[in-house]
C-alpha positions, 0 to 999 in steps of 0.5 A: 446395240447398245444397252441404256445403263441405269442412271440416278439424280446425280450420273450422266447421261446414257444412250441406246439403240433399240431394234423393234418388232412386228407394229413398232419400228426401232428408234435411232440412237438417243444421245441424252443428257444428264439434265434430262436424267435428272429431270425425268427423276425428278418429275416422276420421284425416284431416286434412279431411272435408265430412258429410251425412244421406242416407236410405238403404233399408237391405235389401240385394239392391236397387239404390241411387240417391242424391244426394250432393256432391262438391266443391261440387256434386250427383251422382247414385251408382248402385249394383247388388248385385255378389257376390264370393262363389265358387259354393263360397263358406261361411260357418263359425262356433264352438262355444264349444269351438273347434269350426268349423260351417256357417251359412247364408250372409248376403244379398249387401250388396256392390256395383258402379256408377257416377256417373252424370253423370261417364263412366268413374267405378267405384264400388264399396260395401257395405250394412253394417247400420251404412250404406253404405260406399262407394269412388268412382275417377273417371276422372281418378284423385281416389278419394271414400270414403263411410261412416257414422259415427252409431255410431261418434261418441256422440249423431250422428244414425244416418245422417250420412255423411262424405266424403273424398278419398284423399289426405286420409287420414292416414298410419297410422304403422302398418308392414309386417313382411314384411321380416322374414319374407320368404325370400331365396331365394323372391325369388331364384327368383321372379326366375329363373322371371320370365317376361314375359308372352306372351298379352296380356289386354286386360280380360281378368280374372284371377280369384284364389280368397281364402279369410277367417279372422278372430279371436274378438277380431274378431268383437268390434269385428264381431259380426253384421257380421264377415262383410259386413264381410269381403266389404265390405274385399274388395270394395274392395280388388277395385276397385284391383286390378281397375283396375290389373291385372286381376286379382280375389278371389272368397271361397272362406269366411269363419270366423267365430271367435265364441269365445275358444277359436280358434287364434290367441293371440300378438300378435307378427304373425311367431307369429300368422302361424305359427298361420294357417298351422298352422291352414289346413293341419291343418284347414282344407285342405278350404277352395280358395283360392290365397291366404288372408287373416286379419283380427284385433282384436287390438292387434299388439306394436309398429307392425307392423300387416301380415305377409304371404309375398311371391310366394305364391298359388298356393302351398299352404305360403307363401300366408298373409298377414294384417291389423290390419284396423281399426288407422288409422280410416278405410275407405280406410286398412282397405282399402289395408292388406289390399291391400299384404299382399295386395299380397306374395303377388302377389310385390311387395316394399316401394317407397320411392320414391314415397312415396305408393303401397300398397306403401310398407313403412310404410301410407299409406292411398293405394289406388294401385301404382306403376308398379314394382308395376303390373309385379311383380305382373302379371308374377308373375300370367303365370308362374301356372297357378292362375287362372281366365282365358284360357290358364288351364293344365291340372292335373296330378299332382305327385310329392310326399316319401314316394312320395305324388302330389296333383291338383295345377297345375304352379306349386304343385306346384314352390312345394312342393318337388314333381316336376312330372309334366304337364299332364293327367296322373293319379295314377293312372299316374303313379309316384311313388316316390322317385328315387334319386342318387349319395349319397357315404359315406367317399369312396365314391359309391352311388345311394340314395334321398336318405331313405337316403343321409341314414340311411347318414351321406352326402352326396347329390347330387340326384335324378337324378344319377349316381357318374358325373359325381359327385365323392366327393373333399373339397377346400377351401371357402370361405365368407368369410374361413373355409377348411374341407375339404368335398365340392362337395357339402356346400360352401355356399360357394367349392368349390375342387376335387379335394384342393385345401387351405386352404393352397393358395387365399386365402378372401375373396379375389375384388376381381377380382369388383367393379371400382371407380372412385375419386374424390377430391374436398374435402368443403364443410367442407374434409376431403379425402374419398374416394368408391367406386363399385363395379361388378360385372363386365360384358362382354357388352351384353345382360346383366341384374343384378336381385339384390343380397341376402345370404343366411345365410353368404352376408352383404351387408355395408357397412362404414366403418372409422376407417382403412384398414389392415385390420390389425384396429386400425379402429372402425367409422364411418358413411359420408358421408351429404350431407343432400339424397342417400337411401341408394338411387339418388337425382337428380343433376339435383339436383345443381348446386341443391343442391351438390357434396357430393350428387355423393359421397353413399352409397347402394344402387342396381341399375345407376343412380345417378339416380333418374329411372331407378328406385329398387331394390325392397327387402326386409329393408335395414336402412337405419340399419345403413346410416348408422351406425357397426356398419354395414349386417349382412343374412343376409336381406336384398335389393334387386332390380329386375324382370328387364325392367326397363330398369335391370338393363341399365344398364351390359351390356358396359361398362369398369366394368359395372352399378352396384351402391354408391357409398360415401363416405369421408373420406381415409385410412378404409377400406370393407369390402364383402361381397354377392353379385350375381343376374343374367342372361347374354346368353342369358337363363340366370339366374346368381348370384355369392355372397360377393363381398369388397371392401375399398378395402385400398391404394387410398385413403388406408391403408397405401401410398396416402401415395404411390401410384406406390410401387406394391411398397410400396419406399419409392421409385417406382422401376423396379420399380414400372414393371416393375409396370406394364409388366405390367399395361398394359390394362385392369386395372379394379381394379388397383393400377397403375391410378392414376386408375382409370379402368378403364385403365393406359396412359400417363397412370399411366406420368407419375404413376410418372416425375414421382415419380421417387424417394424418396416424400416425407411430405405435409406441413403448412403454418401461415397466420395471419390478422390485420388484412387480411393472411394470412401467408404469402400464397403457399404452395407445396405438394404435393397431399395436403399441409394448410393449416391457417388460424389467426385472431389477430383480426378476422373473417374467411373463406377463400374460394376464387376469384378477383378477389373471387369465390369459385369454391366449392373451399373457403369458410369462416369464421374467427371467434370460434367458428371459429378454425381453418380445415383443408383438405387439398389434393386429389390432383385440384387444379389447379395455383394456387388463388387465396384471399381474404377476403370483408370485406377482399378489396376492400382486398388481402388474398388468398392464392394456393396453387401446386400442385406437380405 
């Protein structure tokens, strides 16, 4: 027996003869030409594959046993019929007007089985009209795919099958638009409602009911195979969900839009998702479902190939997702795309590290979840009451608007804005008349229903509220830096109390809500730099910071500015980015290899500065804006971790707190930050601090920073500065008197004031000429903050820090025709003595010395 060997896009062909058992007969020896290998890999978008002929009985609903080649060995594939259909499973088709009518369900073509010789293997498959599609999952995590190619490639025998491994599927390049079609409020609510499982499911599989729809273009692609193709995809998706999550999906209905008069007209993913939700809410209410999935054959606008609402399983109003299912070649890519969008329904956001995973923003065809996704989906599913599994919560009455009552589960009721009446309650026994609450009209409080309050022009305090505890007096309300006079009920920002005025408050103030640490350093090109590490305060060792976000008026903004004066004169600049860093927490363990610049990268994080600890999940995070001159600006963006993730607790109870952001700018440049934080206190109660505004005015190279000991900006370091320092003595993170930025005003800060006593001096510039084997002058007396410029007169030189002709890494720059000058600003943490030399001429005595005054 000759096994087929692995072929690539450009390798030679292979031959294979197989002995097939049971209902599959042996194929004759097949000699293929290299163009077939190339054609298969091109058609399925693969790096490499192998192929052979298989003779398989095409009749469905019977066992299959066939020998297949894997890695130069022959194995026995054993499959049995396996239905993923619910008891109430229905199939609908459309007449010429688009009206749906029920048709008999087709035969069960889905299969499950194993590789007989490989313990722990699991195979999901489907016997379609064009042949067998199969996903083989081995115990070591490896996956092999089988699909027929005879009907895909002209002139190819109908029984030719392609075999390939998951890692050989080329990533699609298509993206999921969930970041643009998600609701930060729903993410925050999901976080607030998060609960660690109290029941160990073990091997118990929980089942969600799935309604499936297809548009006319998808029907044109698959015709009479449309129903079985949908079943095939979900059967393969279930393989992944069952093995990694103990979750499965059973299909309750498949709608086949066999007429061009279908309700899905747009090629915009956003619009199509809205069309899908509208159609199913208005016309498919009888289809039982926890989730709904639309398969489209359209080519959607831009690079988007999928879209779904986040955390929407069991939510009648949001349970929708769609896929451009056959966008990307292979069956392995098709299943990963559906697993991704369904994953959003189970609460999983995009995961950017590692890049090879099902929830990566662009589809990688990886067909595997990483730990963070598994934890998120598992804990989200544990909070649901609508799944069929152990300890299922009972249904009950749910009161919704308009004094209506429906019978449903608590989770479904809550997600739709209803009022849950309790497990086992019924609409026959519960009163769902509209509740009343306090209503402020013209400064006077009344008790109305919400609708009556609105019709009277009032502000409603909420169901069950009362006038005794509701204030109807106006006060100052701050949103960003804008102030207005409103009722507390109507203030979407920070409200300052009864009868306060805009003259009483300073909108946008709140730098004390973020702690910071300032580090000064010199970039490898000599540029003086400042790195600000921002922290959300924590005095309790049990706090957890879980989300940093921007929503509506409470924007998330990170901007670099050309100066730190904050007087309107600055323009936008990009924050410093290391070539080895990233926008999300990176691994500082790489620093000794890649250089100090990585330490001073700009990135966002939850708690950690090390990707070994983990990175947050992002939705709506605009990485391009973060690195551009306009900065990041998000009204619907969030990065978060699950509340039981260990990194949520990093920094709890420390002097600094939970790290939220690190940003590096050149000395004298500005940094402007605005963000909101969601966190849990030690009692497990969730809180939100919104619209936190912070900038580096007076902290680095901006106004008054040429002389940081001149705390009152008088031009002198004198008694008034000393008294200010004494007044702040002790813990005082972020204070101007905390000169060394360690969060405490203490003796080290006091010594700086005493050492700088007297008039503030302006930084000076020193010039050194370089010619022959001489630096002129060779010895410089400078202060921290002064600038040194070396200028080449002739020859090729370097300016390299270090003693005895040995570089120490502080600076190293060429001086030649291409780079005739080198500029270096003496950093604030510079040593008192800095020797340097010229590498080509050090042995000839070309050395210099910088003496830094204390």
